[in-house]
C-alpha positions as CSV (number, residue, x, y, z in Angstrom):
1,M,7.8,4.8,18.1
2,R,5.6,3.0,20.5
3,S,4.8,-0.7,20.8
4,V,1.1,-0.8,20.3
5,C,-2.0,-2.8,20.9
6,I,-5.0,-1.8,18.9
7,L,-8.4,-1.2,20.4
8,I,-11.0,-0.1,17.9
9,I,-14.0,1.5,19.3
10,C,-16.9,2.0,16.8
11,L,-19.6,4.4,18.1
12,A,-22.6,4.3,15.8
13,F,-26.2,5.2,16.2
14,M,-28.2,2.1,15.3
15,I,-31.0,2.7,12.9
16,A,-34.3,1.0,13.8
17,G,-37.6,0.9,11.9
18,C,-40.6,-1.3,11.6
19,G,-41.4,-3.7,8.8
20,G,-44.3,-6.0,8.2
21,G,-45.0,-8.5,10.9
22,G,-46.4,-12.0,10.7
23,G,-49.9,-12.9,11.7
24,G,-51.8,-15.8,13.3
25,S,-49.7,-18.5,14.7
26,S,-46.9,-18.1,12.2
27,T,-43.3,-17.1,13.2
28,P,-43.1,-13.2,13.6
29,S,-41.5,-11.9,10.5
30,A,-40.3,-8.6,9.0
31,T,-39.2,-7.5,5.5
32,Y,-36.1,-5.3,5.2
33,D,-36.6,-1.9,3.8
34,G,-33.9,0.4,5.3
35,A,-34.2,-1.1,8.8
36,V,-36.8,-3.4,10.5
37,T,-37.5,-4.6,14.0
38,V,-39.2,-7.8,15.0
39,T,-39.7,-9.6,18.4
40,T,-39.1,-13.3,19.0
41,D,-42.1,-15.4,19.8
42,S,-42.7,-18.0,22.5
43,S,-40.6,-20.5,20.5
44,G,-37.7,-18.0,20.5
45,R,-37.9,-17.5,16.7
46,A,-38.2,-14.5,14.4
47,D,-37.9,-14.3,10.6
48,I,-36.2,-11.6,8.5
49,V,-36.5,-11.3,4.7
50,S,-34.1,-9.1,2.7
51,S,-35.1,-8.6,-0.9
52,S,-32.0,-6.5,-1.6
53,L,-29.7,-9.4,-0.6
54,G,-32.1,-12.0,-1.8
55,V,-32.0,-14.0,1.5
56,S,-34.2,-14.9,4.4
57,Y,-33.1,-15.6,8.0
58,E,-34.9,-17.6,10.7
59,I,-33.3,-16.6,14.0
60,L,-33.6,-18.8,17.0
61,A,-32.8,-17.2,20.4
62,V,-32.2,-19.6,23.3
63,D,-30.6,-19.3,26.8
64,G,-27.5,-21.2,28.0
65,S,-29.6,-24.3,28.6
66,G,-31.1,-24.3,25.1
67,N,-34.5,-23.0,26.2
68,P,-36.3,-20.5,23.9
69,V,-36.1,-16.9,24.8
70,S,-39.2,-14.9,23.8
71,G,-39.7,-11.1,23.7
72,V,-36.2,-10.1,22.7
73,T,-35.9,-7.5,20.0
74,V,-34.2,-8.2,16.7
75,V,-33.1,-5.1,14.7
76,Y,-32.0,-5.8,11.1
77,S,-30.1,-3.5,8.7
78,E,-27.4,-3.8,6.0
79,A,-24.1,-2.2,5.0
80,D,-21.5,-3.0,2.4
81,G,-23.4,-6.2,1.3
82,K,-23.4,-7.5,4.9
83,S,-26.3,-8.2,7.2
84,I,-26.3,-6.5,10.6
85,I,-28.4,-8.3,13.2
86,F,-28.7,-6.6,16.6
87,I,-30.5,-8.6,19.3
88,K,-31.3,-6.9,22.6
89,D,-33.2,-7.8,25.7
90,G,-35.1,-4.9,27.2
91,T,-35.4,-6.5,30.6
92,G,-31.6,-6.5,31.1
93,T,-31.5,-10.2,31.8
94,Y,-29.3,-11.1,28.8
95,D,-26.3,-9.5,27.1
96,D,-26.9,-7.8,23.8
97,V,-25.8,-9.7,20.6
98,I,-24.5,-8.2,17.3
99,L,-23.9,-10.4,14.3
100,I,-22.4,-8.8,11.2
101,G,-21.4,-10.6,8.0
102,T,-22.5,-12.2,4.7
103,P,-25.2,-14.9,5.0
104,T,-22.5,-17.6,4.6
105,E,-20.3,-16.0,7.3
106,L,-23.2,-15.6,9.7
107,S,-24.3,-19.3,9.2
108,A,-20.7,-20.3,10.2
109,A,-20.6,-17.9,13.1
110,A,-24.0,-18.7,14.5
111,P,-25.0,-22.3,13.4
112,R,-28.5,-23.6,14.2
113,F,-28.8,-26.2,16.9
114,L,-29.4,-29.8,15.7
115,S,-32.6,-30.5,17.6
116,K,-35.9,-32.2,16.8
117,V,-37.7,-29.4,18.7
118,Y,-36.4,-26.6,16.5
119,A,-36.8,-27.8,12.9
120,K,-34.9,-25.9,10.3
121,S,-36.8,-23.8,7.8
122,A,-35.8,-22.7,4.3
123,G,-33.2,-19.9,4.0
124,Y,-30.5,-19.2,6.5
125,N,-31.0,-20.5,10.1
126,L,-29.1,-18.8,12.8
127,G,-28.9,-20.0,16.4
128,V,-28.1,-17.3,19.0
129,T,-27.3,-18.2,22.6
130,L,-28.0,-15.3,25.0
131,Q,-25.7,-15.0,28.0
132,N,-26.9,-13.8,31.4
133,R,-25.7,-10.3,32.0
134,V,-23.4,-9.7,35.0
135,S,-23.0,-6.4,36.8
136,S,-19.3,-6.1,36.1
137,A,-20.0,-6.1,32.3
138,V,-23.1,-3.9,32.2
139,G,-24.1,-3.3,28.6
140,F,-21.5,-5.6,27.1
141,T,-21.8,-8.7,25.0
142,S,-19.1,-11.0,23.5
143,N,-21.2,-12.1,20.5
144,A,-20.3,-10.1,17.4
145,Y,-18.8,-11.1,14.1
146,D,-16.4,-9.1,12.0
147,L,-17.8,-6.0,13.5
148,H,-14.8,-3.7,13.0
149,K,-14.4,-4.8,9.4
150,V,-17.9,-3.7,8.5
151,Y,-17.7,-0.3,10.2
152,M,-14.2,0.5,8.9
153,S,-14.8,-0.7,5.3
154,A,-16.7,2.3,4.0
155,G,-13.6,4.5,4.2
156,T,-15.5,7.7,3.7
157,G,-15.9,10.6,6.1
158,T,-14.2,13.6,7.6
159,G,-11.5,14.3,10.1
160,W,-8.8,12.4,12.1
161,A,-7.9,13.9,15.5
162,T,-5.4,12.4,17.8
163,D,-4.9,12.9,21.5
164,C,-3.2,11.1,24.5
165,Y,-5.2,9.9,27.5
166,T,-4.7,8.1,30.8
167,T,-7.3,5.5,31.6
168,S,-9.5,7.9,33.5
169,E,-9.2,10.5,30.7
170,L,-10.1,7.9,28.1
171,I,-13.2,6.9,30.0
172,T,-14.2,10.6,30.5
173,E,-13.8,11.2,26.7
174,L,-15.9,8.2,25.9
175,Q,-18.6,9.3,28.3
176,G,-18.7,12.6,26.5
177,M,-19.4,11.1,23.1
178,S,-22.9,9.8,23.6
179,T,-25.4,9.8,26.5
180,S,-28.6,8.4,25.0
181,K,-28.0,6.5,21.8
182,E,-26.9,3.0,21.3
183,A,-23.3,2.4,20.2
184,V,-20.9,-0.4,19.2
185,I,-17.5,-1.2,20.6
186,S,-15.1,-3.7,19.0
187,F,-11.8,-4.8,20.5
188,S,-9.2,-6.0,18.1
189,G,-5.9,-7.6,19.2
190,T,-4.1,-10.8,20.0
191,L,-6.2,-12.3,22.8
192,A,-6.1,-15.7,24.3
193,D,-9.9,-15.5,24.9
194,T,-11.5,-14.6,21.6
195,D,-14.7,-13.8,23.3
196,L,-13.1,-10.6,24.6
197,Q,-12.6,-9.3,21.1
198,Y,-16.1,-8.1,20.5
199,L,-18.7,-6.4,22.7
200,K,-21.9,-4.3,22.5
201,L,-22.3,-1.1,24.5
202,A,-25.6,0.7,25.0
203,G,-25.0,4.4,24.7
204,L,-26.9,5.1,27.9
205,W,-24.2,3.3,29.8
206,F,-21.7,5.9,28.9
207,S,-23.1,8.1,31.6
208,N,-24.1,5.2,33.8
209,S,-22.2,4.9,37.1
210,G,-21.3,1.3,36.1
211,F,-19.6,2.3,32.9
212,S,-16.3,3.2,34.4
213,T,-16.0,0.0,36.3
214,A,-17.1,-2.1,33.3
215,M,-14.6,-0.4,31.0
216,Q,-11.7,-0.8,33.4
217,T,-12.6,-4.5,33.8
218,R,-12.6,-4.9,30.0
219,L,-9.3,-3.1,29.5
220,K,-7.6,-5.2,32.1
221,A,-9.0,-8.4,30.5
222,V,-8.0,-7.4,27.0
223,Y,-4.5,-6.2,27.8
224,G,-3.6,-8.5,30.7
225,L,-3.4,-5.6,33.2
226,D,-4.0,-5.4,36.9
227,D,-5.1,-2.4,38.9
228,A,-1.5,-1.1,39.2
229,T,-0.5,-1.4,35.6
230,L,-3.9,-0.1,34.4
231,A,-3.3,3.1,36.4
232,L,-0.1,3.6,34.6
233,A,-1.4,2.8,31.1
234,N,-1.7,5.4,28.4
235,F,-3.8,5.4,25.2
236,Q,-3.7,7.3,21.9
237,M,-7.1,7.8,20.5
238,T,-7.8,8.7,16.8
239,C,-11.4,9.4,15.9
240,Y,-13.2,9.4,12.5
241,E,-16.6,10.6,11.6
242,P,-18.2,8.7,8.6
243,T,-20.5,10.5,6.3
244,S,-22.0,7.6,4.5
245,G,-23.2,4.0,5.0
246,A,-26.4,2.5,6.3
247,L,-25.5,2.9,9.9
248,Y,-24.3,6.5,9.5
249,E,-27.1,8.2,7.6
250,G,-27.0,11.9,8.2
251,G,-23.4,11.8,9.2
252,I,-24.2,10.6,12.7
253,G,-21.7,8.4,14.5
254,T,-18.0,8.1,15.4
255,I,-15.3,5.5,14.9
256,C,-12.4,5.6,17.3
257,K,-9.2,3.7,17.2
258,I,-7.4,3.4,20.5
259,T,-3.7,2.5,20.7
260,K,-2.2,1.4,23.9
261,S,1.4,2.5,24.4
262,T,4.2,1.9,26.8
263,S,5.1,5.6,26.6
264,S,3.5,8.2,28.9
265,C,1.3,11.1,28.1
266,S,3.8,13.7,29.2
267,S,4.1,17.2,28.1
268,S,6.3,16.1,25.3
269,G,3.8,13.5,24.3
270,T,4.5,10.2,22.6
271,N,5.9,11.4,19.3
272,N,5.2,9.8,16.0
273,A,8.2,10.1,13.7
274,P,7.7,11.8,10.3
275,V,7.8,9.7,7.2
276,I,9.5,10.8,4.0
277,S,8.8,9.2,0.6
278,G,9.3,9.8,-3.1
279,S,10.9,8.4,-6.2
280,P,13.7,10.7,-7.3
281,T,15.1,10.5,-10.8
282,T,18.5,8.7,-10.4
283,Y,19.7,8.7,-14.0
284,Q,19.3,11.4,-16.6
285,K,21.1,13.6,-19.1
286,T,22.7,16.9,-18.2
287,G,20.2,19.8,-17.8
288,S,17.4,20.7,-15.5
289,Y,16.9,18.5,-12.5
290,S,14.1,18.7,-9.9
291,F,12.9,16.4,-7.1
292,T,10.6,17.3,-4.2
293,P,9.9,14.5,-1.6
294,S,6.7,14.0,0.2
295,A,6.5,13.8,4.0
296,T,3.8,13.1,6.5
297,D,3.6,13.4,10.2
298,A,0.8,11.8,12.3
299,D,1.2,14.5,14.9
300,S,0.9,17.4,12.4
301,D,4.2,18.7,13.7
302,S,6.1,21.4,11.7
303,L,8.7,19.8,9.5
304,T,12.1,20.9,8.4
305,Y,14.5,19.4,5.8
306,S,18.2,19.0,5.5
307,I,20.5,17.3,3.0
308,A,23.8,15.5,3.0
309,N,26.1,15.0,0.0
310,K,24.3,17.7,-2.1
311,P,25.7,18.0,-5.6
312,G,27.6,21.3,-6.1
313,W,25.3,22.4,-9.0
314,A,22.1,21.9,-6.9
315,T,20.2,24.2,-4.6
316,F,18.1,22.8,-1.7
317,S,15.0,24.1,0.2
318,T,14.9,23.4,3.9
319,S,11.2,24.1,4.0
320,T,10.1,21.8,1.2
321,G,13.0,19.4,0.7
322,A,13.2,20.3,-3.0
323,L,16.5,19.6,-4.8
324,T,16.8,21.6,-8.0
325,G,19.4,22.9,-10.4
326,T,21.1,22.5,-13.8
327,A,22.8,19.1,-13.5
328,T,26.3,18.5,-14.8
329,A,27.7,15.1,-15.7
330,G,28.9,13.0,-12.8
331,I,28.1,10.3,-10.3
332,Y,26.7,11.6,-7.1
333,E,26.5,9.0,-4.4
334,G,24.7,8.9,-1.1
335,I,22.5,12.0,-1.5
336,T,20.4,12.0,1.7
337,I,17.4,14.2,2.3
338,N,16.3,14.2,5.9
339,V,13.0,15.4,7.4
340,S,12.7,16.3,11.1
341,D,9.7,17.1,13.3
342,G,12.1,18.4,16.0
343,T,12.3,15.1,17.8
344,D,12.7,12.3,15.2
345,I,14.2,12.1,11.7
346,D,13.4,10.0,8.7
347,S,15.7,9.9,5.6
348,L,15.6,9.2,1.9
349,T,18.9,8.2,0.3
350,F,19.7,7.8,-3.4
351,D,22.5,7.9,-5.9
352,L,22.3,10.1,-9.0
353,T,24.0,9.6,-12.3
354,I,24.1,12.5,-14.7
355,V,25.3,11.6,-18.2
356,T,26.5,13.9,-21.0
357,W,24.9,12.6,-24.1
358,A,27.2,14.8,-26.1
359,L,26.9,14.5,-29.9
360,T,30.0,12.5,-30.8
361,K,31.7,12.3,-34.1
362,T,30.6,9.3,-36.1
363,G,34.2,8.2,-36.8
364,Q,33.7,8.6,-40.6
365,T,36.3,11.0,-42.1
366,S,36.2,10.1,-45.8
367,C,33.7,10.7,-48.5
368,W,32.6,8.7,-51.6
369,D,30.7,9.3,-54.8
370,S,27.6,7.4,-55.9
371,A,29.8,4.7,-57.6
372,G,31.7,4.2,-54.3
373,T,34.9,6.0,-55.5
374,L,36.8,7.7,-52.8
375,L,36.7,11.5,-53.1
376,S,39.6,13.8,-52.6
377,A,39.8,16.0,-49.5
378,A,38.7,19.0,-51.5
379,E,35.8,17.1,-53.0
380,C,34.8,15.7,-49.6
381,L,34.7,19.2,-48.1
382,V,31.9,20.3,-50.4
383,S,30.1,16.9,-50.7
384,G,27.7,17.5,-47.8
385,Q,28.7,14.1,-46.3
386,D,29.4,13.4,-42.7
387,G,33.1,13.1,-43.5
388,S,33.2,16.8,-44.3
389,Y,31.1,18.1,-41.3
390,Q,32.8,16.2,-38.5
391,M,30.2,17.5,-36.0
392,G,30.2,16.6,-32.3
393,S,32.8,15.7,-29.7
394,D,35.6,13.3,-30.1
395,P,34.7,10.0,-28.5
396,S,36.5,9.2,-25.3
397,F,36.9,5.6,-24.3
398,T,39.3,3.8,-21.9
399,R,39.7,0.1,-21.5
400,D,40.5,-2.0,-18.4
401,N,42.4,-5.0,-19.9
402,T,42.1,-6.9,-16.6
403,T,38.3,-6.8,-16.4
404,G,37.6,-6.4,-20.1
405,I,35.4,-3.3,-19.4
406,V,35.4,-0.3,-21.7
407,T,34.3,3.0,-20.2
408,D,32.6,5.7,-22.2
409,N,34.0,8.8,-20.5
410,L,31.5,11.2,-22.2
411,N,28.3,9.4,-21.4
412,G,29.2,7.9,-18.1
413,L,28.6,4.3,-19.2
414,M,30.6,1.1,-18.6
415,W,30.5,-1.6,-21.3
416,Q,31.1,-5.3,-21.1
417,D,33.8,-6.3,-23.6
418,T,34.3,-10.0,-23.0
419,A,34.1,-12.5,-25.8
420,A,30.7,-12.5,-27.5
421,S,28.3,-14.8,-25.8
422,A,26.1,-17.3,-27.6
423,T,23.1,-15.7,-29.3
424,S,19.8,-15.3,-27.5
425,D,16.3,-14.2,-28.4
426,W,15.1,-10.8,-27.1
427,S,13.2,-12.2,-24.1
428,G,16.3,-14.0,-22.9
429,A,18.7,-11.2,-23.5
430,P,18.3,-9.6,-20.0
431,D,19.2,-13.0,-18.5
432,V,22.7,-12.7,-20.0
433,C,23.2,-9.4,-18.1
434,E,21.7,-10.9,-15.0
435,A,24.3,-13.6,-15.1
436,L,27.0,-10.9,-15.0
437,N,25.3,-9.5,-11.9
438,T,25.3,-12.9,-10.3
439,S,29.1,-13.3,-11.0
440,T,29.7,-9.6,-9.9
441,Y,31.5,-9.0,-13.2
442,G,34.0,-6.2,-12.7
443,G,32.8,-5.9,-9.1
444,Y,29.3,-4.6,-10.1
445,T,25.8,-6.0,-9.8
446,D,23.8,-3.6,-12.0
447,W,24.5,-4.7,-15.5
448,R,21.6,-4.4,-17.9
449,L,20.6,-4.5,-21.5
450,P,21.4,-1.2,-23.2
451,T,18.9,1.1,-24.8
452,L,19.1,1.7,-28.5
453,D,20.6,5.2,-28.0
454,E,23.3,3.8,-25.8
455,L,24.1,1.0,-28.2
456,E,24.3,3.3,-31.2
457,S,26.7,5.6,-29.2
458,I,29.5,3.1,-29.5
459,V,29.2,2.6,-33.3
460,D,32.2,3.9,-35.2
461,F,31.3,4.5,-38.9
462,G,34.9,4.8,-39.7
463,Q,35.3,1.1,-39.1
464,D,33.6,-2.0,-40.4
465,S,33.5,-5.7,-39.5
466,P,33.1,-4.6,-36.8
467,A,32.0,-1.0,-36.9
468,I,33.1,-0.1,-33.4
469,N,35.8,1.8,-31.6
470,T,39.0,-0.2,-31.6
471,L,39.2,-0.3,-27.8
472,F,36.4,-2.8,-28.0
473,Q,38.4,-6.0,-28.7
474,N,35.6,-8.6,-28.5
475,T,32.9,-7.7,-30.8
476,S,31.2,-10.0,-33.4
477,S,30.4,-8.5,-36.7
478,G,26.8,-9.4,-36.1
479,N,23.6,-8.2,-34.5
480,Y,23.3,-7.0,-30.9
481,W,20.0,-6.6,-29.0
482,S,18.9,-3.2,-27.5
483,S,16.2,-3.0,-24.8
484,N,13.8,-1.2,-27.1
485,A,10.8,-2.9,-28.6
486,Y,9.6,-1.8,-32.0
487,V,6.3,0.1,-31.3
488,V,4.9,-0.3,-34.8
489,N,5.1,-4.1,-34.4
490,T,5.6,-5.3,-30.9
491,D,6.6,-8.7,-32.1
492,N,9.9,-7.0,-33.2
493,A,12.7,-5.2,-31.3
494,W,15.5,-3.0,-32.3
495,Y,19.1,-4.1,-32.7
496,V,22.4,-2.7,-34.0
497,N,24.3,-4.6,-36.7
498,F,28.0,-4.1,-35.9
499,N,29.2,-5.3,-39.3
500,Y,28.2,-2.0,-40.8
501,G,26.7,-0.1,-37.9
502,L,23.1,-0.5,-39.2
503,T,20.1,-0.1,-36.9
504,I,17.3,-2.5,-37.7
505,A,14.1,-3.9,-36.1
506,N,13.6,-7.7,-36.3
507,I,11.4,-10.4,-34.8
508,K,12.0,-10.9,-31.1
509,I,12.5,-14.7,-31.5
510,S,15.6,-14.1,-33.6
511,G,19.0,-15.0,-32.1
512,N,21.3,-12.0,-31.6
513,F,24.3,-11.2,-29.5
514,V,24.1,-9.3,-26.2
515,R,26.5,-6.6,-24.9
516,C,25.6,-5.4,-21.4
517,V,26.1,-1.9,-19.9
518,R,25.9,-0.2,-16.6
519,S,25.4,3.4,-15.6
520,G,28.3,4.9,-13.8
521,Q,32.0,5.0,-13.9
């Protein structure tokens, strides 16, 4: 990837119109209605009124010595709630000026002089100092405020097209964009001299003989180049054509972003690496699995995909990057999907846990009548009770006595089985598991509060006080929080009572025990 310096060039046809002017000896004024134009009087002043923004401006134009400048044109328009004030001198004596911003921003950017001669009026008073134009900067001005933000803020339009240019190719391309209309150029970058960041360019200067010299002068100043390094410089230009906004009525105008690069515009170009993204499912039950990543490439190169550590049950598409199949239980680590544009590669890596939520036997093997009397085996067989059906798989647990971790081999879960902690309310329950992560309990840092399904999966209805598999050696005959809230009343949450194996919802501020779990063996 290149190291870049951003140059934003906004080419827009300025919209000019005529509004009502003042009469008699009053300051020339205009009322905004789409676009208006007014000329400064002998005192260097002109008034603009905008009913749409509910503001009025008195603009005072002076030269570098503070003397009023009469006869300069002020064009006013609006976009995105901001005022756009374009001041131009038809004689060519002074640089053009563009101010863009809210009334408050403009007052800060162009404060009125404190002078007895120029008394402030009501509304917003802007003081604009016109600089003498020099031949090396034909058509340029350094007075613009937040120009690129206004032009880029609309975000509507069509088309992005990228190419690579040398300095001479860049200038030729710019000259071909407009030959008669006015346009705006805004530099953006880290510059010691902030006056270099913004400038105004009249469209007629695109084809003027002085344009090439002026642009080269500006590029050298912006990027700290000399003649030799400018000759070697290369630029990537991306252009955008807006279709809405006050300055782009009729779809006229172009915004171009130019990126200076240390790479050359060789036949291989300056490649932009592809970018792959997506959020694959990383934990689910056995069954159908599908994930297709997204990938983008700024150069619109043809993309191909590859994969590392593909699960044996899965199929993979090298054209779309889709990973699909009927997943079987297991822990699949380091699955990596790569996308390549033929030059560079980007990768997406994830782990996948597939659990078998097999229906396990409840652990209850006996049957009772309504009075609680134990039934015989023959009576139990026809009783319709769970003790006669014995549906599901036999539970499969193993215990690590060193760590106190019990592993559910069917569902791929690992359970904390240390001494029961002090009780906690529901909101504080996850903190108990986070404490295990902090201490790297068992060597893991992904302990969490179990779901209700997970918590119910370790109940053994053949036991009581506690009703849990005997490999769990540290279980209180009390209530244990799940991570599930009770949707009927969100003040409550579900828990499992391990005295009898009951599942109940209770108020979240109750104090219950916490048993943490992690996904994976």
